[in-house]
PQR file of N, CA, C, O and H, with PARSE charges and radii, in Angstrom:
ATOM      1  N   MET A   1       0.968  -1.227   0.034 -0.4000 1.5000
ATOM      2  CA  MET A   1       0.091   0.062   0.101 -0.0000 2.0000
ATOM      3  C   MET A   1       0.897   1.191   0.117  0.5500 1.7000
ATOM      4  O   MET A   1       1.873   1.266   0.864 -0.5500 1.4000
ATOM      5  N   GLN A   2       0.539   2.153  -0.715 -0.4000 1.5000
ATOM      6  CA  GLN A   2       1.334   3.488  -1.013 -0.0000 2.0000
ATOM      7  C   GLN A   2       1.117   4.387   0.237  0.5500 1.7000
ATOM      8  O   GLN A   2       2.090   5.037   0.617 -0.5500 1.4000
ATOM      9  H   GLN A   2      -0.254   2.092  -1.321  0.4000 1.0000
ATOM     10  N   PHE A   3       0.040   4.485   0.862 -0.4000 1.5000
ATOM     11  CA  PHE A   3      -0.273   5.224   2.045 -0.0000 2.0000
ATOM     12  C   PHE A   3      -0.835   4.322   3.177  0.5500 1.7000
ATOM     13  O   PHE A   3      -1.366   3.222   3.019 -0.5500 1.4000
ATOM     14  H   PHE A   3      -0.751   3.956   0.554  0.4000 1.0000
ATOM     15  N   ALA A   4      -0.615   5.012   4.406 -0.4000 1.5000
ATOM     16  CA  ALA A   4      -1.224   4.320   5.610 -0.0000 2.0000
ATOM     17  C   ALA A   4      -2.130   5.186   6.355  0.5500 1.7000
ATOM     18  O   ALA A   4      -2.060   6.400   6.164 -0.5500 1.4000
ATOM     19  H   ALA A   4      -0.184   5.905   4.534  0.4000 1.0000
ATOM     20  N   ALA A   5      -2.946   4.719   7.157 -0.4000 1.5000
ATOM     21  CA  ALA A   5      -3.962   5.526   8.012 -0.0000 2.0000
ATOM     22  C   ALA A   5      -3.008   6.592   8.733  0.5500 1.7000
ATOM     23  O   ALA A   5      -1.944   6.308   9.282 -0.5500 1.4000
ATOM     24  H   ALA A   5      -3.002   3.733   7.313  0.4000 1.0000
ATOM     25  N   GLY A   6      -3.525   7.751   8.643 -0.4000 1.5000
ATOM     26  CA  GLY A   6      -2.622   8.811   9.428 -0.0000 2.0000
ATOM     27  C   GLY A   6      -1.780   9.663   8.501  0.5500 1.7000
ATOM     28  O   GLY A   6      -1.431  10.804   8.804 -0.5500 1.4000
ATOM     29  H   GLY A   6      -4.390   7.981   8.197  0.4000 1.0000
ATOM     30  N   ASP A   7      -1.477   9.089   7.399 -0.4000 1.5000
ATOM     31  CA  ASP A   7      -0.711   9.900   6.406 -0.0000 2.0000
ATOM     32  C   ASP A   7      -1.506  11.239   5.908  0.5500 1.7000
ATOM     33  O   ASP A   7      -2.689  11.305   5.573 -0.5500 1.4000
ATOM     34  H   ASP A   7      -1.760   8.162   7.152  0.4000 1.0000
ATOM     35  N   LYS A   8      -0.601  12.217   5.948 -0.4000 1.5000
ATOM     36  CA  LYS A   8      -1.117  13.544   5.321 -0.0000 2.0000
ATOM     37  C   LYS A   8      -0.763  13.478   3.818  0.5500 1.7000
ATOM     38  O   LYS A   8       0.309  13.106   3.340 -0.5500 1.4000
ATOM     39  H   LYS A   8       0.359  12.163   6.220  0.4000 1.0000
ATOM     40  N   VAL A   9      -1.988  13.957   3.087 -0.4000 1.5000
ATOM     41  CA  VAL A   9      -1.884  13.768   1.589 -0.0000 2.0000
ATOM     42  C   VAL A   9      -2.541  15.063   1.049  0.5500 1.7000
ATOM     43  O   VAL A   9      -3.309  15.815   1.649 -0.5500 1.4000
ATOM     44  H   VAL A   9      -2.858  14.259   3.475  0.4000 1.0000
ATOM     45  N   ILE A  10      -2.081  15.155  -0.192 -0.4000 1.5000
ATOM     46  CA  ILE A  10      -2.794  16.367  -0.960 -0.0000 2.0000
ATOM     47  C   ILE A  10      -3.341  15.767  -2.197  0.5500 1.7000
ATOM     48  O   ILE A  10      -2.768  14.918  -2.880 -0.5500 1.4000
ATOM     49  H   ILE A  10      -1.457  14.544  -0.679  0.4000 1.0000
ATOM     50  N   LEU A  11      -4.527  16.298  -2.426 -0.4000 1.5000
ATOM     51  CA  LEU A  11      -5.361  15.934  -3.753 -0.0000 2.0000
ATOM     52  C   LEU A  11      -4.852  16.615  -4.878  0.5500 1.7000
ATOM     53  O   LEU A  11      -4.950  17.842  -4.892 -0.5500 1.4000
ATOM     54  H   LEU A  11      -4.993  16.988  -1.871  0.4000 1.0000
ATOM     55  N   GLU A  12      -4.211  15.902  -6.026 -0.4000 1.5000
ATOM     56  CA  GLU A  12      -3.357  16.492  -6.962 -0.0000 2.0000
ATOM     57  C   GLU A  12      -4.399  17.525  -7.718  0.5500 1.7000
ATOM     58  O   GLU A  12      -3.936  18.610  -8.069 -0.5500 1.4000
ATOM     59  H   GLU A  12      -4.130  14.905  -6.015  0.4000 1.0000
ATOM     60  N   SER A  13      -5.577  17.278  -7.942 -0.4000 1.5000
ATOM     61  CA  SER A  13      -6.397  18.189  -8.836 -0.0000 2.0000
ATOM     62  C   SER A  13      -6.842  19.593  -8.222  0.5500 1.7000
ATOM     63  O   SER A  13      -7.186  20.586  -8.865 -0.5500 1.4000
ATOM     64  H   SER A  13      -5.954  16.396  -7.656  0.4000 1.0000
ATOM     65  N   THR A  14      -6.762  19.459  -6.853 -0.4000 1.5000
ATOM     66  CA  THR A  14      -7.302  20.827  -6.157 -0.0000 2.0000
ATOM     67  C   THR A  14      -6.405  21.457  -5.240  0.5500 1.7000
ATOM     68  O   THR A  14      -6.477  22.656  -4.968 -0.5500 1.4000
ATOM     69  H   THR A  14      -6.483  18.653  -6.331  0.4000 1.0000
ATOM     70  N   GLY A  15      -5.515  20.631  -4.734 -0.4000 1.5000
ATOM     71  CA  GLY A  15      -4.513  21.006  -3.791 -0.0000 2.0000
ATOM     72  C   GLY A  15      -4.928  20.976  -2.322  0.5500 1.7000
ATOM     73  O   GLY A  15      -4.245  21.449  -1.414 -0.5500 1.4000
ATOM     74  H   GLY A  15      -5.456  19.658  -4.955  0.4000 1.0000
ATOM     75  N   GLU A  16      -6.162  20.349  -2.163 -0.4000 1.5000
ATOM     76  CA  GLU A  16      -6.682  20.260  -0.808 -0.0000 2.0000
ATOM     77  C   GLU A  16      -5.860  19.330  -0.059  0.5500 1.7000
ATOM     78  O   GLU A  16      -5.221  18.438  -0.616 -0.5500 1.4000
ATOM     79  H   GLU A  16      -6.718  19.965  -2.900  0.4000 1.0000
ATOM     80  N   ARG A  17      -5.863  19.529   1.239 -0.4000 1.5000
ATOM     81  CA  ARG A  17      -5.093  18.705   2.214 -0.0000 2.0000
ATOM     82  C   ARG A  17      -6.059  17.761   2.968  0.5500 1.7000
ATOM     83  O   ARG A  17      -7.217  18.047   3.270 -0.5500 1.4000
ATOM     84  H   ARG A  17      -6.382  20.254   1.691  0.4000 1.0000
ATOM     85  N   GLY A  18      -5.432  16.613   3.226 -0.4000 1.5000
ATOM     86  CA  GLY A  18      -6.292  15.601   3.970 -0.0000 2.0000
ATOM     87  C   GLY A  18      -5.465  14.619   4.630  0.5500 1.7000
ATOM     88  O   GLY A  18      -4.239  14.561   4.545 -0.5500 1.4000
ATOM     89  H   GLY A  18      -4.490  16.381   2.980  0.4000 1.0000
ATOM     90  N   LEU A  19      -6.237  13.827   5.314 -0.4000 1.5000
ATOM     91  CA  LEU A  19      -5.437  12.784   6.266 -0.0000 2.0000
ATOM     92  C   LEU A  19      -6.159  11.368   5.842  0.5500 1.7000
ATOM     93  O   LEU A  19      -7.380  11.251   5.741 -0.5500 1.4000
ATOM     94  H   LEU A  19      -7.233  13.873   5.383  0.4000 1.0000
ATOM     95  N   VAL A  20      -5.315  10.423   5.636 -0.4000 1.5000
ATOM     96  CA  VAL A  20      -5.747   9.207   5.110 -0.0000 2.0000
ATOM     97  C   VAL A  20      -6.528   8.478   6.327  0.5500 1.7000
ATOM     98  O   VAL A  20      -5.985   8.459   7.431 -0.5500 1.4000
ATOM     99  H   VAL A  20      -4.323  10.517   5.718  0.4000 1.0000
ATOM    100  N   LEU A  21      -7.604   7.969   6.168 -0.4000 1.5000
ATOM    101  CA  LEU A  21      -8.321   7.258   7.182 -0.0000 2.0000
ATOM    102  C   LEU A  21      -8.269   5.790   7.100  0.5500 1.7000
ATOM    103  O   LEU A  21      -8.146   5.092   8.107 -0.5500 1.4000
ATOM    104  H   LEU A  21      -8.046   7.985   5.271  0.4000 1.0000
ATOM    105  N   HIS A  22      -8.371   5.270   5.796 -0.4000 1.5000
ATOM    106  CA  HIS A  22      -8.338   3.788   5.429 -0.0000 2.0000
ATOM    107  C   HIS A  22      -8.032   3.582   4.067  0.5500 1.7000
ATOM    108  O   HIS A  22      -8.389   4.388   3.208 -0.5500 1.4000
ATOM    109  H   HIS A  22      -8.471   5.837   4.978  0.4000 1.0000
ATOM    110  N   GLY A  23      -7.387   2.547   3.809 -0.4000 1.5000
ATOM    111  CA  GLY A  23      -7.062   2.188   2.335 -0.0000 2.0000
ATOM    112  C   GLY A  23      -7.263   0.761   2.049  0.5500 1.7000
ATOM    113  O   GLY A  23      -7.249  -0.040   2.984 -0.5500 1.4000
ATOM    114  H   GLY A  23      -7.097   1.892   4.506  0.4000 1.0000
ATOM    115  N   TRP A  24      -7.434   0.399   0.927 -0.4000 1.5000
ATOM    116  CA  TRP A  24      -7.552  -1.038   0.552 -0.0000 2.0000
ATOM    117  C   TRP A  24      -7.095  -1.148  -0.945  0.5500 1.7000
ATOM    118  O   TRP A  24      -6.987  -0.170  -1.685 -0.5500 1.4000
ATOM    119  H   TRP A  24      -7.446   1.049   0.168  0.4000 1.0000
ATOM    120  N   ASN A  25      -6.836  -2.451  -1.313 -0.4000 1.5000
ATOM    121  CA  ASN A  25      -6.501  -2.790  -2.569 -0.0000 2.0000
ATOM    122  C   ASN A  25      -7.479  -3.723  -3.279  0.5500 1.7000
ATOM    123  O   ASN A  25      -7.676  -4.861  -2.854 -0.5500 1.4000
ATOM    124  H   ASN A  25      -6.924  -3.245  -0.712  0.4000 1.0000
ATOM    125  N   ASP A  26      -8.076  -3.250  -4.338 -0.4000 1.5000
ATOM    126  CA  ASP A  26      -9.036  -4.007  -5.061 -0.0000 2.0000
ATOM    127  C   ASP A  26      -8.615  -4.358  -6.467  0.5500 1.7000
ATOM    128  O   ASP A  26      -8.703  -3.548  -7.390 -0.5500 1.4000
ATOM    129  H   ASP A  26      -7.915  -2.325  -4.683  0.4000 1.0000
ATOM    130  N   ARG A  27      -8.158  -5.581  -6.604 -0.4000 1.5000
ATOM    131  CA  ARG A  27      -7.666  -5.966  -7.990 -0.0000 2.0000
ATOM    132  C   ARG A  27      -6.580  -5.153  -8.424  0.5500 1.7000
ATOM    133  O   ARG A  27      -6.595  -4.789  -9.600 -0.5500 1.4000
ATOM    134  H   ARG A  27      -8.087  -6.238  -5.854  0.4000 1.0000
ATOM    135  N   GLY A  28      -5.594  -4.785  -7.649 -0.4000 1.5000
ATOM    136  CA  GLY A  28      -4.539  -4.023  -8.013 -0.0000 2.0000
ATOM    137  C   GLY A  28      -4.628  -2.529  -8.014  0.5500 1.7000
ATOM    138  O   GLY A  28      -3.677  -1.811  -8.320 -0.5500 1.4000
ATOM    139  H   GLY A  28      -5.582  -5.081  -6.694  0.4000 1.0000
ATOM    140  N   VAL A  29      -5.814  -2.086  -7.657 -0.4000 1.5000
ATOM    141  CA  VAL A  29      -6.038  -0.561  -7.628 -0.0000 2.0000
ATOM    142  C   VAL A  29      -6.137  -0.150  -6.120  0.5500 1.7000
ATOM    143  O   VAL A  29      -6.978  -0.669  -5.387 -0.5500 1.4000
ATOM    144  H   VAL A  29      -6.587  -2.669  -7.408  0.4000 1.0000
ATOM    145  N   GLU A  30      -5.371   0.669  -5.738 -0.4000 1.5000
ATOM    146  CA  GLU A  30      -5.419   1.262  -4.299 -0.0000 2.0000
ATOM    147  C   GLU A  30      -6.433   2.319  -4.136  0.5500 1.7000
ATOM    148  O   GLU A  30      -6.369   3.325  -4.842 -0.5500 1.4000
ATOM    149  H   GLU A  30      -4.688   1.090  -6.334  0.4000 1.0000
ATOM    150  N   ASP A  31      -7.313   2.176  -3.308 -0.4000 1.5000
ATOM    151  CA  ASP A  31      -8.262   3.308  -2.874 -0.0000 2.0000
ATOM    152  C   ASP A  31      -8.142   3.621  -1.410  0.5500 1.7000
ATOM    153  O   ASP A  31      -7.776   2.849  -0.524 -0.5500 1.4000
ATOM    154  H   ASP A  31      -7.365   1.358  -2.734  0.4000 1.0000
ATOM    155  N   TYR A  32      -8.541   4.986  -1.288 -0.4000 1.5000
ATOM    156  CA  TYR A  32      -8.353   5.488   0.170 -0.0000 2.0000
ATOM    157  C   TYR A  32      -9.518   6.394   0.457  0.5500 1.7000
ATOM    158  O   TYR A  32     -10.030   7.139  -0.378 -0.5500 1.4000
ATOM    159  H   TYR A  32      -8.838   5.613  -2.008  0.4000 1.0000
ATOM    160  N   TYR A  33      -9.938   6.251   1.862 -0.4000 1.5000
ATOM    161  CA  TYR A  33     -10.880   7.250   2.291 -0.0000 2.0000
ATOM    162  C   TYR A  33     -10.001   8.345   3.010  0.5500 1.7000
ATOM    163  O   TYR A  33      -9.179   8.050   3.877 -0.5500 1.4000
ATOM    164  H   TYR A  33      -9.522   5.646   2.540  0.4000 1.0000
ATOM    165  N   VAL A  34     -10.234   9.600   2.591 -0.4000 1.5000
ATOM    166  CA  VAL A  34      -9.392  10.700   3.145 -0.0000 2.0000
ATOM    167  C   VAL A  34     -10.357  11.668   3.611  0.5500 1.7000
ATOM    168  O   VAL A  34     -11.333  11.963   2.921 -0.5500 1.4000
ATOM    169  H   VAL A  34     -10.902   9.840   1.886  0.4000 1.0000
ATOM    170  N   ALA A  35     -10.103  12.255   4.918 -0.4000 1.5000
ATOM    171  CA  ALA A  35     -10.663  13.272   5.501 -0.0000 2.0000
ATOM    172  C   ALA A  35     -10.040  14.581   4.948  0.5500 1.7000
ATOM    173  O   ALA A  35      -8.830  14.755   5.096 -0.5500 1.4000
ATOM    174  H   ALA A  35      -9.310  12.015   5.479  0.4000 1.0000
ATOM    175  N   PHE A  36     -10.797  15.511   4.319 -0.4000 1.5000
ATOM    176  CA  PHE A  36     -10.185  16.643   3.835 -0.0000 2.0000
ATOM    177  C   PHE A  36     -10.597  17.799   4.558  0.5500 1.7000
ATOM    178  O   PHE A  36     -11.762  18.011   4.895 -0.5500 1.4000
ATOM    179  H   PHE A  36     -11.780  15.370   4.198  0.4000 1.0000
ATOM    180  N   PHE A  37      -9.448  18.679   4.836 -0.4000 1.5000
ATOM    181  CA  PHE A  37      -9.742  19.986   5.581 -0.0000 2.0000
ATOM    182  C   PHE A  37      -9.751  21.174   4.944  0.5500 1.7000
ATOM    183  O   PHE A  37     -10.077  22.207   5.529 -0.5500 1.4000
ATOM    184  H   PHE A  37      -8.502  18.506   4.563  0.4000 1.0000
ATOM    185  N   GLY A  38      -9.353  21.136   3.545 -0.4000 1.5000
ATOM    186  CA  GLY A  38      -9.473  22.431   2.940 -0.0000 2.0000
ATOM    187  C   GLY A  38      -7.871  22.665   2.347  0.5500 1.7000
ATOM    188  O   GLY A  38      -7.039  21.804   2.062 -0.5500 1.4000
ATOM    189  H   GLY A  38      -9.088  20.297   3.070  0.4000 1.0000
ATOM    190  N   ASP A  39      -7.770  24.064   2.279 -0.4000 1.5000
ATOM    191  CA  ASP A  39      -6.355  24.493   1.709 -0.0000 2.0000
ATOM    192  C   ASP A  39      -5.087  24.236   2.633  0.5500 1.7000
ATOM    193  O   ASP A  39      -3.955  24.120   2.165 -0.5500 1.4000
ATOM    194  H   ASP A  39      -8.446  24.764   2.510  0.4000 1.0000
ATOM    195  N   GLU A  40      -5.388  24.156   4.023 -0.4000 1.5000
ATOM    196  CA  GLU A  40      -4.405  23.941   5.120 -0.0000 2.0000
ATOM    197  C   GLU A  40      -4.809  23.027   5.897  0.5500 1.7000
ATOM    198  O   GLU A  40      -6.019  22.849   6.041 -0.5500 1.4000
ATOM    199  H   GLU A  40      -6.308  24.251   4.403  0.4000 1.0000
ATOM    200  N   PHE A  41      -3.860  22.241   6.575 -0.4000 1.5000
ATOM    201  CA  PHE A  41      -4.102  21.471   7.826 -0.0000 2.0000
ATOM    202  C   PHE A  41      -4.252  22.352   8.981  0.5500 1.7000
ATOM    203  O   PHE A  41      -3.559  23.350   9.179 -0.5500 1.4000
ATOM    204  H   PHE A  41      -2.877  22.386   6.458  0.4000 1.0000
ATOM    205  N   PRO A  42      -5.277  21.894   9.799 -0.5600 1.5000
ATOM    206  CA  PRO A  42      -5.323  22.636  11.177  0.2800 2.0000
ATOM    207  C   PRO A  42      -4.215  22.420  11.994  0.5500 1.7000
ATOM    208  O   PRO A  42      -3.560  21.380  11.918 -0.5500 1.4000
ATOM    209  N   PRO A  43      -3.931  23.404  12.840 -0.5600 1.5000
ATOM    210  CA  PRO A  43      -2.713  23.277  13.735  0.2800 2.0000
ATOM    211  C   PRO A  43      -3.104  21.953  14.705  0.5500 1.7000
ATOM    212  O   PRO A  43      -4.261  21.625  14.967 -0.5500 1.4000
ATOM    213  N   PRO A  44      -1.958  21.300  15.155 -0.5600 1.5000
ATOM    214  CA  PRO A  44      -2.287  20.023  16.096  0.2800 2.0000
ATOM    215  C   PRO A  44      -2.872  20.643  17.277  0.5500 1.7000
ATOM    216  O   PRO A  44      -2.452  21.668  17.814 -0.5500 1.4000
ATOM    217  N   GLY A  45      -3.915  19.919  17.656 -0.4000 1.5000
ATOM    218  CA  GLY A  45      -4.705  20.231  18.933 -0.0000 2.0000
ATOM    219  C   GLY A  45      -5.700  21.332  18.815  0.5500 1.7000
ATOM    220  O   GLY A  45      -6.400  21.610  19.788 -0.5500 1.4000
ATOM    221  H   GLY A  45      -4.256  19.086  17.220  0.4000 1.0000
ATOM    222  N   ALA A  46      -5.816  22.011  17.635 -0.4000 1.5000
ATOM    223  CA  ALA A  46      -6.789  23.106  17.466 -0.0000 2.0000
ATOM    224  C   ALA A  46      -8.155  22.608  17.252  0.5500 1.7000
ATOM    225  O   ALA A  46      -8.355  21.609  16.562 -0.5500 1.4000
ATOM    226  H   ALA A  46      -5.246  21.785  16.844  0.4000 1.0000
ATOM    227  N   ALA A  47      -9.139  23.293  17.841 -0.4000 1.5000
ATOM    228  CA  ALA A  47     -10.466  22.981  17.512 -0.0000 2.0000
ATOM    229  C   ALA A  47     -10.800  23.380  16.082  0.5500 1.7000
ATOM    230  O   ALA A  47     -10.422  24.430  15.563 -0.5500 1.4000
ATOM    231  H   ALA A  47      -8.976  24.105  18.402  0.4000 1.0000
ATOM    232  N   LEU A  48     -11.608  22.365  15.441 -0.4000 1.5000
ATOM    233  CA  LEU A  48     -11.935  22.683  14.027 -0.0000 2.0000
ATOM    234  C   LEU A  48     -13.177  23.536  13.919  0.5500 1.7000
ATOM    235  O   LEU A  48     -14.202  23.337  14.570 -0.5500 1.4000
ATOM    236  H   LEU A  48     -11.914  21.512  15.862  0.4000 1.0000
ATOM    237  N   ALA A  49     -12.988  24.537  13.008 -0.4000 1.5000
ATOM    238  CA  ALA A  49     -14.070  25.428  12.675 -0.0000 2.0000
ATOM    239  C   ALA A  49     -15.274  24.612  12.040  0.5500 1.7000
ATOM    240  O   ALA A  49     -16.415  24.838  12.443 -0.5500 1.4000
ATOM    241  H   ALA A  49     -12.155  24.698  12.479  0.4000 1.0000
ATOM    242  N   LYS A  50     -15.068  23.791  11.183 -0.4000 1.5000
ATOM    243  CA  LYS A  50     -15.961  22.801  10.691 -0.0000 2.0000
ATOM    244  C   LYS A  50     -15.418  21.548  10.497  0.5500 1.7000
ATOM    245  O   LYS A  50     -14.215  21.433  10.260 -0.5500 1.4000
ATOM    246  H   LYS A  50     -14.141  23.608  10.856  0.4000 1.0000
ATOM    247  N   PRO A  51     -16.237  20.488  10.576 -0.5600 1.5000
ATOM    248  CA  PRO A  51     -15.715  19.095  10.316  0.2800 2.0000
ATOM    249  C   PRO A  51     -15.123  18.806   9.030  0.5500 1.7000
ATOM    250  O   PRO A  51     -15.515  19.446   8.054 -0.5500 1.4000
ATOM    251  N   PRO A  52     -14.274  17.969   8.910 -0.5600 1.5000
ATOM    252  CA  PRO A  52     -13.615  17.557   7.554  0.2800 2.0000
ATOM    253  C   PRO A  52     -14.731  16.789   6.740  0.5500 1.7000
ATOM    254  O   PRO A  52     -15.665  16.249   7.332 -0.5500 1.4000
ATOM    255  N   TYR A  53     -14.615  16.760   5.457 -0.4000 1.5000
ATOM    256  CA  TYR A  53     -15.472  15.874   4.744 -0.0000 2.0000
ATOM    257  C   TYR A  53     -14.673  14.750   4.210  0.5500 1.7000
ATOM    258  O   TYR A  53     -13.525  14.947   3.812 -0.5500 1.4000
ATOM    259  H   TYR A  53     -13.857  17.199   4.976  0.4000 1.0000
ATOM    260  N   VAL A  54     -15.244  13.537   4.180 -0.4000 1.5000
ATOM    261  CA  VAL A  54     -14.592  12.253   3.705 -0.0000 2.0000
ATOM    262  C   VAL A  54     -14.970  11.866   2.275  0.5500 1.7000
ATOM    263  O   VAL A  54     -16.137  11.813   1.886 -0.5500 1.4000
ATOM    264  H   VAL A  54     -16.177  13.377   4.503  0.4000 1.0000
ATOM    265  N   LEU A  55     -13.935  11.606   1.546 -0.4000 1.5000
ATOM    266  CA  LEU A  55     -14.221  11.246   0.075 -0.0000 2.0000
ATOM    267  C   LEU A  55     -13.273  10.081  -0.187  0.5500 1.7000
ATOM    268  O   LEU A  55     -12.240   9.932   0.466 -0.5500 1.4000
ATOM    269  H   LEU A  55     -12.988  11.649   1.862  0.4000 1.0000
ATOM    270  N   ARG A  56     -13.683   9.207  -1.231 -0.4000 1.5000
ATOM    271  CA  ARG A  56     -12.786   8.113  -1.658 -0.0000 2.0000
ATOM    272  C   ARG A  56     -12.010   8.514  -2.946  0.5500 1.7000
ATOM    273  O   ARG A  56     -12.584   9.005  -3.918 -0.5500 1.4000
ATOM    274  H   ARG A  56     -14.522   9.328  -1.761  0.4000 1.0000
ATOM    275  N   TYR A  57     -10.687   8.280  -2.898 -0.4000 1.5000
ATOM    276  CA  TYR A  57      -9.927   8.562  -3.973 -0.0000 2.0000
ATOM    277  C   TYR A  57      -8.818   7.465  -4.231  0.5500 1.7000
ATOM    278  O   TYR A  57      -8.211   6.921  -3.309 -0.5500 1.4000
ATOM    279  H   TYR A  57     -10.220   7.881  -2.109  0.4000 1.0000
ATOM    280  N   ALA A  58      -8.610   7.192  -5.564 -0.4000 1.5000
ATOM    281  CA  ALA A  58      -7.439   6.267  -5.927 -0.0000 2.0000
ATOM    282  C   ALA A  58      -6.173   6.797  -5.508  0.5500 1.7000
ATOM    283  O   ALA A  58      -6.050   8.018  -5.405 -0.5500 1.4000
ATOM    284  H   ALA A  58      -9.103   7.634  -6.313  0.4000 1.0000
ATOM    285  N   ALA A  59      -5.244   6.049  -5.261 -0.4000 1.5000
ATOM    286  CA  ALA A  59      -3.816   6.527  -4.900 -0.0000 2.0000
ATOM    287  C   ALA A  59      -3.265   7.356  -6.022  0.5500 1.7000
ATOM    288  O   ALA A  59      -2.413   8.202  -5.754 -0.5500 1.4000
ATOM    289  H   ALA A  59      -5.343   5.057  -5.344  0.4000 1.0000
ATOM    290  N   THR A  60      -3.648   7.199  -7.167 -0.4000 1.5000
ATOM    291  CA  THR A  60      -2.975   7.947  -8.237 -0.0000 2.0000
ATOM    292  C   THR A  60      -3.359   9.453  -8.235  0.5500 1.7000
ATOM    293  O   THR A  60      -2.699  10.240  -8.914 -0.5500 1.4000
ATOM    294  H   THR A  60      -4.341   6.512  -7.385  0.4000 1.0000
ATOM    295  N   SER A  61      -4.406   9.869  -7.490 -0.4000 1.5000
ATOM    296  CA  SER A  61      -5.062  11.113  -7.245 -0.0000 2.0000
ATOM    297  C   SER A  61      -4.312  11.868  -6.194  0.5500 1.7000
ATOM    298  O   SER A  61      -4.405  13.091  -6.094 -0.5500 1.4000
ATOM    299  H   SER A  61      -4.942   9.230  -6.939  0.4000 1.0000
ATOM    300  N   LEU A  62      -3.471  11.033  -5.307 -0.4000 1.5000
ATOM    301  CA  LEU A  62      -2.921  11.740  -4.075 -0.0000 2.0000
ATOM    302  C   LEU A  62      -1.449  11.708  -4.165  0.5500 1.7000
ATOM    303  O   LEU A  62      -0.856  10.903  -4.883 -0.5500 1.4000
ATOM    304  H   LEU A  62      -3.396  10.039  -5.389  0.4000 1.0000
ATOM    305  N   ARG A  63      -0.846  12.620  -3.403 -0.4000 1.5000
ATOM    306  CA  ARG A  63       0.541  12.600  -3.185 -0.0000 2.0000
ATOM    307  C   ARG A  63       0.824  13.123  -1.732  0.5500 1.7000
ATOM    308  O   ARG A  63       0.047  13.903  -1.181 -0.5500 1.4000
ATOM    309  H   ARG A  63      -1.328  13.274  -2.819  0.4000 1.0000
ATOM    310  N   ARG A  64       2.056  12.626  -1.092 -0.4000 1.5000
ATOM    311  CA  ARG A  64       2.336  13.022   0.399 -0.0000 2.0000
ATOM    312  C   ARG A  64       2.500  14.594   0.453  0.5500 1.7000
ATOM    313  O   ARG A  64       2.993  15.339  -0.393 -0.5500 1.4000
ATOM    314  H   ARG A  64       2.687  11.992  -1.540  0.4000 1.0000
ATOM    315  N   ALA A  65       1.984  14.869   1.603 -0.4000 1.5000
ATOM    316  CA  ALA A  65       2.041  16.324   1.912 -0.0000 2.0000
ATOM    317  C   ALA A  65       3.454  16.484   2.590  0.5500 1.7000
ATOM    318  O   ALA A  65       3.831  17.590   2.977 -0.5500 1.4000
ATOM    319  H   ALA A  65       1.583  14.264   2.291  0.4000 1.0000
TER
END
């Protein structure tokens, strides 16, 4: 697997920052659920102004932050 739960990633198409929640391999294709925070990661321990949203993406759409 290319990413692990807890890895910080960037969505290539938009530049949004997210945190990998879960990943799996389905017949050679790696998919991940990612909690996205927007343009920046929140500071550690900071209260979130709004909850992150979770989307599913292929590993090819993501890169490490």
